[in-house]
DOLUMVO-879976 format. One record per residue (C-alpha): residue number from 1; x negated, y negated, z negated. Coordinates in pm, 1 decimal, always signed. Layout:
# residues N
<NUM <X Y Z>>
...
***
This chain:
# residues 337
<1 <-4137.9 +1453.2 +6208.6>>
<2 <-4192.8 +1623.4 +6542.5>>
<3 <-4101.2 +1977.4 +6434.7>>
<4 <-3850.5 +2172.0 +6641.8>>
<5 <-3590.8 +2359.3 +6435.2>>
<6 <-3413.4 +2677.7 +6537.8>>
<7 <-3121.6 +2694.4 +6295.6>>
<8 <-2959.5 +3024.0 +6195.1>>
<9 <-2654.1 +2989.0 +5972.1>>
<10 <-2357.3 +3185.2 +5845.9>>
<11 <-1996.5 +3088.3 +5912.3>>
<12 <-1730.2 +3118.0 +5645.3>>
<13 <-1471.8 +2843.2 +5689.7>>
<14 <-1665.2 +2546.0 +5822.9>>
<15 <-1629.7 +2461.3 +6190.3>>
<16 <-1930.1 +2469.8 +6421.4>>
<17 <-2093.2 +2127.4 +6437.9>>
<18 <-2191.8 +1948.7 +6758.3>>
<19 <-2416.4 +1722.0 +6547.4>>
<20 <-2639.1 +2020.9 +6468.7>>
<21 <-2694.0 +2071.7 +6842.1>>
<22 <-2827.4 +1715.9 +6864.2>>
<23 <-3099.6 +1765.4 +6600.2>>
<24 <-3194.6 +2131.7 +6649.3>>
<25 <-3367.7 +2308.6 +6937.2>>
<26 <-3109.3 +2585.2 +6901.6>>
<27 <-2823.2 +2675.3 +6667.8>>
<28 <-2712.0 +3033.5 +6604.2>>
<29 <-2403.3 +3125.8 +6402.5>>
<30 <-2329.1 +3456.9 +6232.1>>
<31 <-2015.2 +3581.1 +6060.9>>
<32 <-2052.2 +3623.1 +5687.4>>
<33 <-1930.9 +3967.5 +5576.2>>
<34 <-1680.8 +3911.9 +5294.7>>
<35 <-1580.9 +4276.0 +5233.6>>
<36 <-1500.0 +4362.8 +4871.1>>
<37 <-1702.7 +4681.4 +4921.9>>
<38 <-2015.5 +4465.5 +4899.1>>
<39 <-1932.1 +4395.0 +4535.4>>
<40 <-2056.5 +4746.6 +4464.7>>
<41 <-2376.8 +4710.9 +4666.1>>
<42 <-2707.8 +4725.0 +4482.4>>
<43 <-2783.8 +4384.9 +4638.1>>
<44 <-2622.8 +4065.9 +4506.6>>
<45 <-2301.4 +3988.4 +4695.7>>
<46 <-2429.4 +3645.5 +4803.7>>
<47 <-2721.6 +3821.7 +4974.4>>
<48 <-2557.3 +4141.7 +5101.6>>
<49 <-2281.1 +3937.1 +5264.7>>
<50 <-2544.8 +3746.8 +5466.2>>
<51 <-2686.5 +4043.6 +5654.4>>
<52 <-2670.3 +4055.5 +6033.0>>
<53 <-2867.3 +4282.0 +6266.4>>
<54 <-2838.2 +4012.0 +6531.2>>
<55 <-2998.6 +3760.4 +6294.3>>
<56 <-3291.5 +3994.2 +6223.5>>
<57 <-3333.6 +4057.3 +6594.6>>
<58 <-3334.0 +3683.6 +6671.2>>
<59 <-3583.4 +3577.0 +6403.3>>
<60 <-3826.0 +3863.2 +6469.0>>
<61 <-3869.6 +3802.4 +6841.9>>
<62 <-4115.5 +3509.1 +6810.0>>
<63 <-4409.0 +3392.8 +6596.7>>
<64 <-4240.7 +3089.3 +6439.7>>
<65 <-4254.7 +3046.3 +6060.3>>
<66 <-3927.6 +3095.6 +5871.7>>
<67 <-3780.0 +2866.1 +5608.2>>
<68 <-3524.5 +3061.4 +5402.6>>
<69 <-3277.0 +2813.3 +5256.0>>
<70 <-3188.1 +2953.8 +4915.7>>
<71 <-3237.4 +3300.2 +4767.8>>
<72 <-2897.2 +3394.5 +4909.2>>
<73 <-3042.9 +3379.6 +5263.8>>
<74 <-3334.5 +3613.6 +5181.1>>
<75 <-3185.4 +3950.2 +5276.3>>
<76 <-3460.7 +4002.9 +5535.3>>
<77 <-3749.6 +3857.8 +5335.3>>
<78 <-3878.8 +4215.5 +5260.8>>
<79 <-3817.5 +4334.0 +5619.1>>
<80 <-4115.1 +4498.7 +5793.9>>
<81 <-4010.8 +4326.0 +6118.3>>
<82 <-4109.7 +3994.4 +5956.5>>
<83 <-4422.7 +4114.0 +5778.8>>
<84 <-4660.7 +3917.1 +6003.7>>
<85 <-4462.2 +3593.4 +5997.9>>
<86 <-4518.1 +3299.6 +5765.1>>
<87 <-4223.9 +3293.4 +5524.0>>
<88 <-4127.6 +3004.2 +5296.9>>
<89 <-3833.2 +3017.6 +5054.7>>
<90 <-3658.0 +2709.6 +4921.0>>
<91 <-3497.3 +2799.3 +4585.7>>
<92 <-3194.8 +2603.5 +4466.9>>
<93 <-3185.7 +2732.4 +4110.1>>
<94 <-3312.2 +3012.9 +3895.9>>
<95 <-3015.5 +3197.4 +4038.1>>
<96 <-2971.0 +3462.8 +3768.3>>
<97 <-2970.8 +3191.4 +3500.0>>
<98 <-2719.9 +2991.9 +3703.8>>
<99 <-2486.2 +3290.3 +3739.3>>
<100 <-2511.6 +3374.0 +3370.0>>
<101 <-2412.8 +3014.7 +3300.9>>
<102 <-2112.2 +3051.5 +3531.9>>
<103 <-2013.7 +3367.1 +3344.5>>
<104 <-2033.1 +3187.6 +3009.8>>
<105 <-1777.4 +2922.7 +3112.6>>
<106 <-1549.4 +3150.8 +3318.0>>
<107 <-1210.6 +3225.1 +3159.1>>
<108 <-1091.1 +3493.8 +3404.4>>
<109 <-1215.3 +3837.7 +3306.4>>
<110 <-1279.2 +3971.2 +3659.1>>
<111 <-1471.4 +3660.8 +3763.3>>
<112 <-1675.2 +3677.3 +3443.3>>
<113 <-1755.1 +4041.4 +3519.9>>
<114 <-1858.2 +3946.2 +3874.2>>
<115 <-2088.3 +3663.8 +3761.5>>
<116 <-2259.4 +3879.6 +3497.6>>
<117 <-2309.0 +4168.5 +3737.8>>
<118 <-2435.2 +3931.2 +4006.4>>
<119 <-2681.7 +3775.5 +3758.9>>
<120 <-2840.1 +4116.0 +3689.4>>
<121 <-2869.5 +4191.6 +4060.3>>
<122 <-3015.5 +3847.0 +4133.1>>
<123 <-3277.8 +3887.3 +3861.9>>
<124 <-3385.2 +4215.6 +4019.8>>
<125 <-3376.4 +4080.8 +4377.3>>
<126 <-3575.8 +3770.7 +4285.0>>
<127 <-3890.5 +3987.0 +4269.4>>
<128 <-3894.0 +3973.6 +4649.5>>
<129 <-4016.9 +3614.0 +4621.1>>
<130 <-4364.6 +3763.5 +4575.1>>
<131 <-4349.2 +3852.6 +4947.0>>
<132 <-4312.4 +3488.8 +5054.0>>
<133 <-4614.3 +3280.4 +5153.8>>
<134 <-4468.4 +2993.2 +4952.9>>
<135 <-4174.9 +2931.8 +4719.8>>
<136 <-4044.9 +2574.9 +4704.2>>
<137 <-3895.4 +2503.4 +4360.8>>
<138 <-3641.6 +2221.0 +4349.7>>
<139 <-3718.9 +2085.9 +4000.9>>
<140 <-4017.0 +2077.3 +3763.0>>
<141 <-3837.8 +2313.5 +3523.6>>
<142 <-3770.1 +2565.5 +3801.4>>
<143 <-4130.8 +2537.0 +3919.2>>
<144 <-4254.0 +2615.8 +3568.5>>
<145 <-4020.0 +2914.1 +3534.9>>
<146 <-4101.0 +3060.4 +3877.7>>
<147 <-4476.7 +3000.0 +3833.7>>
<148 <-4468.8 +3224.6 +3526.6>>
<149 <-4371.0 +3513.8 +3757.4>>
<150 <-4520.3 +3429.1 +4097.8>>
<151 <-4845.1 +3268.3 +4214.0>>
<152 <-4711.7 +3107.8 +4533.7>>
<153 <-4485.8 +2837.4 +4383.5>>
<154 <-4487.2 +2470.8 +4487.2>>
<155 <-4269.1 +2188.9 +4359.9>>
<156 <-4073.6 +2007.7 +4633.3>>
<157 <-3794.2 +1784.9 +4503.6>>
<158 <-3441.7 +1798.9 +4645.4>>
<159 <-3373.5 +1655.5 +4989.0>>
<160 <-3077.7 +1416.5 +5004.6>>
<161 <-2892.7 +1191.1 +5248.9>>
<162 <-3008.0 +860.2 +5098.5>>
<163 <-3275.5 +641.2 +5253.2>>
<164 <-3239.6 +344.4 +5017.4>>
<165 <-3088.2 +247.3 +4682.3>>
<166 <-2765.7 +60.6 +4768.0>>
<167 <-2626.1 +14.4 +4415.8>>
<168 <-2412.0 -294.0 +4359.4>>
<169 <-2478.4 -545.9 +4083.4>>
<170 <-2201.5 -671.4 +3854.0>>
<171 <-1919.1 -465.9 +3709.8>>
<172 <-1665.1 -206.7 +3807.3>>
<173 <-1342.4 -136.3 +3619.2>>
<174 <-1353.7 +242.5 +3583.0>>
<175 <-1580.9 +537.9 +3505.8>>
<176 <-1616.7 +824.2 +3754.3>>
<177 <-1682.9 +1195.9 +3726.1>>
<178 <-1720.4 +1378.3 +4057.1>>
<179 <-1804.7 +1734.4 +4157.8>>
<180 <-1666.3 +2052.2 +4309.2>>
<181 <-1395.6 +2117.3 +4050.4>>
<182 <-1344.6 +2484.1 +4139.9>>
<183 <-1693.3 +2556.8 +4002.6>>
<184 <-1663.4 +2664.3 +3639.5>>
<185 <-1932.4 +2434.2 +3498.3>>
<186 <-1775.8 +2128.4 +3668.0>>
<187 <-1429.9 +2223.2 +3542.9>>
<188 <-1573.6 +2255.4 +3191.8>>
<189 <-1740.9 +1913.1 +3216.4>>
<190 <-1420.8 +1748.6 +3342.7>>
<191 <-1215.4 +1903.1 +3059.6>>
<192 <-1475.4 +1781.8 +2808.5>>
<193 <-1436.9 +1425.9 +2938.7>>
<194 <-1056.2 +1442.2 +2940.9>>
<195 <-1009.4 +1598.4 +2597.8>>
<196 <-1311.6 +1480.6 +2398.9>>
<197 <-1444.7 +1156.1 +2546.0>>
<198 <-1162.1 +959.4 +2709.7>>
<199 <-873.9 +1091.8 +2499.7>>
<200 <-832.5 +774.6 +2293.3>>
<201 <-1038.6 +530.1 +2499.0>>
<202 <-906.8 +217.6 +2664.4>>
<203 <-1137.5 +281.9 +2961.4>>
<204 <-1014.7 +427.3 +3288.9>>
<205 <-1165.0 +754.6 +3411.0>>
<206 <-1137.4 +876.1 +3769.3>>
<207 <-1209.6 +1246.3 +3831.3>>
<208 <-1272.9 +1330.8 +4196.3>>
<209 <-1341.2 +1667.9 +4355.6>>
<210 <-1209.9 +1972.7 +4534.7>>
<211 <-959.3 +2225.4 +4405.5>>
<212 <-907.5 +2123.7 +4041.3>>
<213 <-785.0 +2400.9 +3811.9>>
<214 <-428.4 +2420.2 +3683.6>>
<215 <-572.8 +2368.5 +3335.0>>
<216 <-741.0 +2043.3 +3437.5>>
<217 <-425.9 +1914.5 +3610.3>>
<218 <-223.9 +1995.5 +3298.8>>
<219 <-468.3 +1817.4 +3068.4>>
<220 <-478.4 +1505.8 +3286.2>>
<221 <-99.5 +1484.4 +3321.6>>
<222 <+53.4 +1206.4 +3113.1>>
<223 <-276.2 +1033.0 +3034.8>>
<224 <-246.1 +672.4 +3146.1>>
<225 <-621.8 +611.2 +3152.3>>
<226 <-719.3 +916.4 +3362.6>>
<227 <-663.2 +964.8 +3736.1>>
<228 <-735.2 +1289.1 +3923.3>>
<229 <-819.5 +1255.4 +4293.3>>
<230 <-826.0 +1600.7 +4450.8>>
<231 <-968.2 +1707.3 +4788.1>>
<232 <-1056.1 +1359.0 +4911.7>>
<233 <-1309.0 +1294.5 +5193.1>>
<234 <-1678.7 +1250.6 +5113.6>>
<235 <-1663.7 +887.9 +5231.7>>
<236 <-1398.3 +814.4 +4969.1>>
<237 <-1607.8 +978.9 +4695.7>>
<238 <-1907.8 +768.8 +4803.0>>
<239 <-1687.5 +458.7 +4774.9>>
<240 <-1580.3 +559.6 +4424.2>>
<241 <-1943.9 +619.2 +4323.6>>
<242 <-2039.3 +272.8 +4448.5>>
<243 <-1748.8 +90.1 +4284.0>>
<244 <-1744.9 +263.5 +3944.7>>
<245 <-1899.2 +77.0 +3655.2>>
<246 <-2027.1 +403.9 +3507.0>>
<247 <-2088.2 +736.1 +3678.4>>
<248 <-2048.3 +978.6 +3389.6>>
<249 <-2203.2 +1319.8 +3457.8>>
<250 <-2226.4 +1565.8 +3170.3>>
<251 <-2325.0 +1925.1 +3240.0>>
<252 <-2357.8 +2228.6 +3018.4>>
<253 <-2592.4 +2414.5 +3250.4>>
<254 <-2947.5 +2285.9 +3297.3>>
<255 <-3030.4 +2450.9 +3630.0>>
<256 <-3198.8 +2309.3 +3939.5>>
<257 <-3121.7 +1946.1 +4006.1>>
<258 <-2772.2 +1814.5 +4061.4>>
<259 <-2730.2 +1633.9 +4392.2>>
<260 <-2438.3 +1439.9 +4245.0>>
<261 <-2688.3 +1279.8 +4005.8>>
<262 <-2895.0 +1158.5 +4301.7>>
<263 <-2576.3 +1032.6 +4469.1>>
<264 <-2494.7 +829.4 +4157.4>>
<265 <-2846.3 +684.6 +4125.6>>
<266 <-2881.7 +587.6 +4491.4>>
<267 <-2529.2 +446.0 +4527.7>>
<268 <-2381.3 +369.5 +4186.3>>
<269 <-2419.8 +144.1 +3886.1>>
<270 <-2480.0 +279.7 +3534.1>>
<271 <-2529.9 +654.8 +3504.5>>
<272 <-2431.8 +817.3 +3172.3>>
<273 <-2537.3 +1179.9 +3125.6>>
<274 <-2629.1 +1436.9 +2864.3>>
<275 <-2981.8 +1576.6 +2850.5>>
<276 <-2912.0 +1904.8 +3039.9>>
<277 <-2829.9 +1690.6 +3344.4>>
<278 <-3169.6 +1518.2 +3352.0>>
<279 <-3409.0 +1735.4 +3149.6>>
<280 <-3741.5 +1777.6 +3333.8>>
<281 <-3616.6 +1597.3 +3647.9>>
<282 <-3823.1 +1279.2 +3611.1>>
<283 <-3498.7 +1081.3 +3621.3>>
<284 <-3447.9 +1046.1 +3246.6>>
<285 <-3554.9 +680.3 +3237.9>>
<286 <-3291.7 +582.0 +3496.6>>
<287 <-2998.9 +716.8 +3296.5>>
<288 <-2823.9 +641.4 +2969.2>>
<289 <-2808.0 +960.0 +2760.2>>
<290 <-2534.8 +1067.3 +2521.6>>
<291 <-2547.3 +1421.2 +2388.1>>
<292 <-2208.2 +1450.3 +2216.6>>
<293 <-1860.1 +1313.7 +2276.4>>
<294 <-1901.7 +1046.7 +2002.3>>
<295 <-2238.2 +945.8 +2150.7>>
<296 <-2087.8 +914.5 +2498.7>>
<297 <-1798.3 +708.7 +2362.3>>
<298 <-2044.0 +475.3 +2188.7>>
<299 <-2254.3 +436.9 +2503.8>>
<300 <-1947.0 +377.1 +2722.1>>
<301 <-1831.2 +94.1 +2497.0>>
<302 <-2174.0 -68.5 +2527.9>>
<303 <-2195.2 -24.1 +2903.9>>
<304 <-1852.9 -170.7 +2986.5>>
<305 <-1965.9 -494.0 +2817.0>>
<306 <-2274.8 -522.7 +3042.4>>
<307 <-2336.0 -628.9 +3400.6>>
<308 <-2543.0 -393.8 +3614.3>>
<309 <-2832.1 -613.1 +3728.5>>
<310 <-3099.2 -633.1 +3995.7>>
<311 <-3371.7 -530.7 +3753.0>>
<312 <-3207.8 -188.7 +3712.7>>
<313 <-3189.0 -153.4 +4090.8>>
<314 <-3558.6 -235.7 +4133.7>>
<315 <-3655.3 +28.6 +3874.3>>
<316 <-3453.9 +284.0 +4068.1>>
<317 <-3609.0 +185.8 +4399.4>>
<318 <-3961.2 +231.9 +4264.9>>
<319 <-3907.0 +566.3 +4090.2>>
<320 <-3682.6 +724.3 +4353.5>>
<321 <-3915.6 +622.0 +4637.0>>
<322 <-4204.5 +782.5 +4450.5>>
<323 <-4041.4 +1110.5 +4349.3>>
<324 <-3753.8 +1160.3 +4594.2>>
<325 <-3890.9 +1052.7 +4930.3>>
<326 <-3756.9 +1286.6 +5198.9>>
<327 <-4059.8 +1210.8 +5416.9>>
<328 <-4312.8 +1290.0 +5143.6>>
<329 <-4132.6 +1615.6 +5065.8>>
<330 <-4123.8 +1709.2 +5434.3>>
<331 <-4498.5 +1642.4 +5456.0>>
<332 <-4557.1 +1889.0 +5169.9>>
<333 <-4370.9 +2159.4 +5363.4>>
<334 <-4560.3 +2083.4 +5683.9>>
<335 <-4890.1 +2122.4 +5497.2>>
<336 <-4778.5 +2466.6 +5376.9>>
<337 <-4673.7 +2567.7 +5728.4>>
***
């Protein structure tokens, strides 16, 4: 859209990308500080670990506006060096609610302690959003929550890699759940599907994602109708999404908006969810909803007997183009800048 981007990002495992050099005016990398000492900082670990004097020096030397991507990148939002600059924060979740949700599903005591402690710190740190010129909430529910505390909140839906709906008509022969399986809420959802939904079903389930837990591997073992595909490339996950008959995506944490839901709607056939996955997203009408395991089983049996047709695809095209246009969302941000 004609805007030059100077990208500042933290490294912690991913390699530097030559593709970023092609689309940005400049790219600056900083080491993320992963010291355990930061666990005892008054700042949330996800914020304290993203401090760099070099970063502050670099972003304070010009008059360009700053887009902070996520609360976790906002360590210098209160900094006096940036007081005269236009500052916009994109929020990904109500972070303290998200971390409390992670604590609720975490089985390891130390991790549960960490998530609860981090939630308290995040709730306190969030008050710094009042210093931003604009806060970009990712979902209507988040916009409502943040607007109750701050007067600079705007709703800008999630950006995504999809230009067009490419869903296939017809039928697939399996259901798919995908997500980062080392995240507690995704592990919980996968276990729910394995033990409560597909346990006695004659329908194949594929679970795809990174670093599945030992508990999930154990529960899948020996089940003829469930396949676990761990640590596969994104292209292979996209292929599974496209070829599945049903993308089944329960969640037990209604925070933000799940990008895997957008992936399923832009690329896949039927999408079966529970209400926390779609509540206040504007996507409810594009999904089949089942709240409980019996309800999901009932809906699955109906869906496997149906073809996915062109009419469903056209409905998706209309609604997603209206609410999830990357260009329209970018225009909103440009107006704020």
